[in-house]
C-alpha positions as CSV (number, residue, x, y, z in Angstrom):
1,M,-22.4,29.2,12.5
2,R,-22.8,25.8,14.3
3,I,-22.7,24.0,10.9
4,T,-19.5,25.8,10.0
5,R,-17.8,24.8,13.3
6,I,-18.9,21.2,12.8
7,A,-17.6,21.2,9.2
8,S,-14.3,22.7,10.4
9,S,-14.0,20.0,13.1
10,V,-14.6,17.2,10.6
11,L,-12.1,18.7,8.1
12,A,-9.5,19.1,10.9
13,A,-10.0,15.5,12.0
14,A,-9.7,14.2,8.4
15,L,-6.5,16.2,8.0
16,L,-5.0,14.8,11.2
17,V,-5.8,11.2,10.2
18,S,-4.2,11.8,6.8
19,M,-1.0,13.4,8.4
20,S,-0.7,10.7,11.0
21,S,-0.8,7.9,8.4
22,G,2.2,9.4,6.5
23,C,0.0,9.7,3.5
24,T,0.5,12.7,1.2
25,G,-1.0,11.2,-2.0
26,D,-4.5,10.2,-2.8
27,H,-5.3,6.8,-1.5
28,G,-9.1,7.1,-1.7
29,N,-10.9,5.4,1.2
30,L,-8.2,2.8,1.8
31,P,-6.5,2.5,5.2
32,T,-2.9,3.4,5.2
33,L,0.0,2.0,7.2
34,T,3.1,3.6,8.6
35,L,6.5,2.1,8.0
36,D,6.6,0.8,11.6
37,Q,3.3,-1.0,11.1
38,L,4.6,-2.4,7.8
39,A,7.8,-3.6,9.5
40,R,5.7,-5.4,12.1
41,I,3.6,-7.1,9.4
42,V,6.7,-8.2,7.5
43,Q,8.2,-9.6,10.8
44,D,5.0,-11.3,11.9
45,R,3.9,-12.4,8.4
46,S,0.5,-11.2,9.4
47,A,-0.5,-10.0,5.9
48,T,0.2,-10.7,2.3
49,L,2.3,-7.9,0.8
50,V,1.6,-6.9,-2.8
51,D,4.2,-5.0,-4.8
52,A,2.6,-2.8,-7.5
53,N,5.9,-1.4,-8.9
54,G,7.2,-1.8,-12.4
55,S,10.4,-3.6,-13.3
56,S,12.6,-0.5,-13.3
57,T,11.6,0.4,-9.7
58,R,12.1,-3.2,-8.6
59,A,15.5,-3.3,-10.3
60,E,16.6,0.0,-8.5
61,Y,15.2,-0.7,-5.0
62,G,14.5,-4.4,-4.8
63,V,11.3,-5.7,-3.2
64,I,10.1,-6.2,0.3
65,P,10.9,-9.8,1.2
66,G,7.9,-12.1,0.7
67,A,5.9,-9.7,-1.5
68,I,3.7,-10.9,-4.4
69,L,4.9,-9.0,-7.5
70,L,2.0,-7.9,-9.7
71,S,2.4,-8.2,-13.4
72,D,0.9,-4.7,-13.9
73,Y,-0.8,-2.6,-11.3
74,H,-3.9,-1.7,-13.4
75,D,-4.2,-4.8,-15.6
76,Y,-3.3,-7.7,-13.3
77,D,-5.3,-10.9,-13.1
78,V,-6.9,-10.9,-9.7
79,A,-7.7,-14.6,-9.8
80,S,-4.2,-15.8,-10.6
81,E,-2.1,-13.1,-8.9
82,L,-3.8,-12.6,-5.5
83,P,-4.5,-15.2,-2.8
84,A,-7.8,-17.1,-3.0
85,D,-8.7,-16.1,0.5
86,K,-10.6,-12.8,0.1
87,D,-10.8,-12.2,3.8
88,G,-7.0,-12.3,4.4
89,K,-5.2,-9.0,4.9
90,L,-3.5,-7.5,1.8
91,V,-1.1,-4.6,2.0
92,F,-0.2,-2.9,-1.3
93,Y,2.9,-0.7,-1.9
94,C,4.5,1.0,-4.8
95,A,7.4,3.5,-5.2
96,N,6.6,6.3,-2.8
97,T,4.0,8.8,-1.5
98,R,3.5,10.3,-5.0
99,C,3.0,7.0,-6.7
100,S,-0.6,5.9,-7.4
101,A,0.0,2.3,-8.5
102,A,-0.6,0.7,-5.1
103,P,-3.9,2.5,-4.4
104,R,-5.1,1.7,-7.9
105,A,-4.1,-2.0,-7.6
106,A,-5.7,-2.1,-4.1
107,E,-9.0,-0.6,-5.4
108,K,-9.1,-3.4,-8.0
109,A,-8.7,-6.0,-5.2
110,V,-11.6,-4.3,-3.2
111,E,-13.8,-4.3,-6.4
112,A,-13.0,-8.1,-6.7
113,G,-14.3,-8.7,-3.2
114,Y,-11.2,-8.5,-1.0
115,T,-12.3,-7.2,2.4
116,D,-9.1,-6.3,4.3
117,V,-7.0,-4.1,2.0
118,A,-4.6,-1.4,3.0
119,V,-1.8,0.7,1.4
120,A,1.7,1.5,2.6
121,P,2.0,5.0,1.0
122,Q,5.8,5.4,1.7
123,G,6.4,2.5,-0.6
124,I,9.7,0.8,-1.4
125,R,11.5,4.1,-1.3
126,G,10.4,4.9,2.2
127,W,11.2,1.3,3.2
128,V,14.8,1.5,1.8
129,D,15.4,5.0,3.2
130,A,14.4,3.7,6.7
131,G,17.1,1.1,6.4
132,H,14.9,-2.0,6.0
133,R,16.1,-5.0,4.1
134,T,15.0,-5.8,0.6
135,S,15.3,-8.8,-1.7
136,P,16.6,-8.5,-5.3
137,A,14.0,-8.2,-7.9
138,P,13.7,-11.5,-9.9
139,S,15.1,-11.4,-13.4
140,T,12.5,-11.2,-16.1
């Protein structure tokens, strides 16, 4: 009975953390950021933003100003597309909470040795819906 209560408490705590982060998708063990936290990072330039969206999503919604645009979320070249400093903060985003491109791209960065990696699960759609500014996607 005690084990059941402990397990229930742990499960409730995990659910609370997930709900408070605004995350409804599977983002593995990666930390997640709220839109307010993301807005502060954009304003302070305290992290490198990484856009894992495809060209059609970028054309429709734009990109968060200053973001690095990955060539492909699952097959990008870590050495040439991400900063050399593996201890700097990276924040990945994709389309929305149902999109898995950002967490997959972020996991690739972690596997390559990056130590401070997070995901903004609301993505560009949440960013735009909240009234934040975007930049046009570059022409390809």
